[in-house]
N, C-alpha and C positions, 0 to 999 in steps of 0.2 A: 595523654601525657604519661610517660614512664620515667621512673628514676630508680636508683639503687639506694636502699636503706641499709645501713650497717647491720642492723638486727634482723630485718625481714627479707633482705635480698631485693629482687625485682618487685617494684610496686607499680601497679597500673592504676591510673586515675581516670575515671569516667565522669565527665560533667554532664548533668542532665537538667533540663528545664523542669522536670517533674520532682527533682530532689529538693526537699526543704531543709534537710540536715545531712550531716555526714553519715555514711554507713560503711561498714567494713565487712568484707566477705573473702572467702578463699576462692581464688581463680582456679579454673580447671588444671592449670599447670602446677597448682599447689602453692603458688605465690599469693601475695596480698592484693586485693582489689579494693579501691576506695571509690565510692560514689559520692559526688559532691554537687552542691547547687551550682548552676551556671554563674559566672561572674565572680566567684571567690578567687582570691589570689593564691599563689603557690605558698606564700608565707602562712596563710590561714590553713591550708591543707596540712602543712608540716606541723603547725601548732595542734591541730586536731589529732594528727597521728601520734604526736608525743603524749598528748593527754590520754589517749586510749590504748597505750601499749599493753597494759596488763589485760584489758578486755580482749585485745586482738590475740595475745598469746593463748588465752583460754580458748578462743574460737579455733585457733590453729592446732589446738591439742597440746600445747607446750605449757607444762605446769611447773617444772623445776628449772632452776638456773642452769643445771648441767645439760638439760634438754635444749635450752636456749643456746648455750654455747656450742653444742653439737650442730644445731641447725645453722648457726652463724658460720661455723667452720665449713659446713657442707655448701652453703651459699657462696662463701668466699672461694672455695675450690672450684665450684662451677663457673664463677665469674672469671677467675684467673685462667682456667682452662680454655674458656671461650676466647678470651683476649689473646692467649698464647697461640692458639691454633690459627687465629686471624693474622697475627703480626710476625711471629718468629720464623715460620717457614720461608716467607718472602725475604726477610732480612738475612737469614742463613744463606739462601740462594745468592743474594746480592754479594755478600762477603766472600762466598766460595768463588763466585765469578771474578771478583776483584783480585783475590789471592791465588787464583788458578788451582783451587782445591776441588776434589771430586768426593762425593759421599753417595751412599746408596739411598738411604731414606732417613726421615726424622720421626721420632716418637716423643711422647710427653709423659711425664711422671710427676709425682709430688713427694719425692723422697725427702726426708728431713735432714739428710747428711750431704747430698751432692747437688751442685748446680747443673751438672751435665756429665755425660760420658760418651765415649765412642767405642763401638765394638770393633773387633778385628775384621768384620765383614763390611764396615763402613756405615753402620747405623748409628746416627747421633741421637742420643736421648737428652732431652732438655727438661729441666724442672720448671713447672708453671710458675713457681715463685720468682722466676726471673722478671716477671711482669711488675714486680714491686721495686725493681732496681732502676737507677738512672740509665738512660740509653747507652752511655759510654761504657758502663759495666756489663750491660747485656752484650754489647759488641765484643768486649774482652772475652767473656765466656764462650761466645760463638766462635771466635777466632781460635781460642784455646782448643776447643773440641775439633775444629777443622784441622788444626795442626796435627792432631792425633791421627788423622787419616794418612799422614806421611810418616809420623814417628809415634809408635804406640808406647812411649815412655816419656820421662821428663829429663832427658839428657840435654847437653849443651846444644846439640843439633835441633832438638825440639824447640828450645827457647829461642833459637835463631829464627825458626819458622814463625813463631808468635811475634817476635820483634819486627820481622819483615812487614807484617800487617798492622802492628800496633806498637809504635815507637815508645809509647808511655806505658807499656805493659807492666813494668815493675810497680809503678804508682797505682795502676788499676788493680793489680793483684793485692796490694796492701789495702786499698779501699774496699775491695770485695770481702776481705776478712772481717770488716766491721759489720757485715750483714749476715743473716742466717737464712738458709734455704727452707726453713720450716714454715709451713703455711698455717 
């Protein structure tokens, strides 16, 4: 069993008939590994994890709160990057096909100020923080960047391109302003 913990990132649980109690160790990947007795519930595993957080942080070499926050952020970035690489290229390709847009390639970033950008050469850069948005807003950003493959500005012609693919783009644009691209 594997799950994502907000503090430790990916946690791998191994159940063993030889285990009489819970034990915590560092997996080769640097993540957390929990050995648990067979037959214990997920709820019991989570309870044991919560009770042992301080001990686990010591084992992982994390002693200060700032180190914990750095590790949490690094884990979050890794998780969002993985999710973005799996989902966004396919969605971008689909929206490009539907809107008859052409782009050269897609890349990922975690800029704290932009959701995306499009270069003059047709490279679309997408912020991994998009994965924290509702799907309708992700689509709005992707359509916005695809429209830049035709209009490298925010002129009336550009907004007509956006509107052609997203009739509610004004509402989506306002909704997007309520979110931050910061990871």
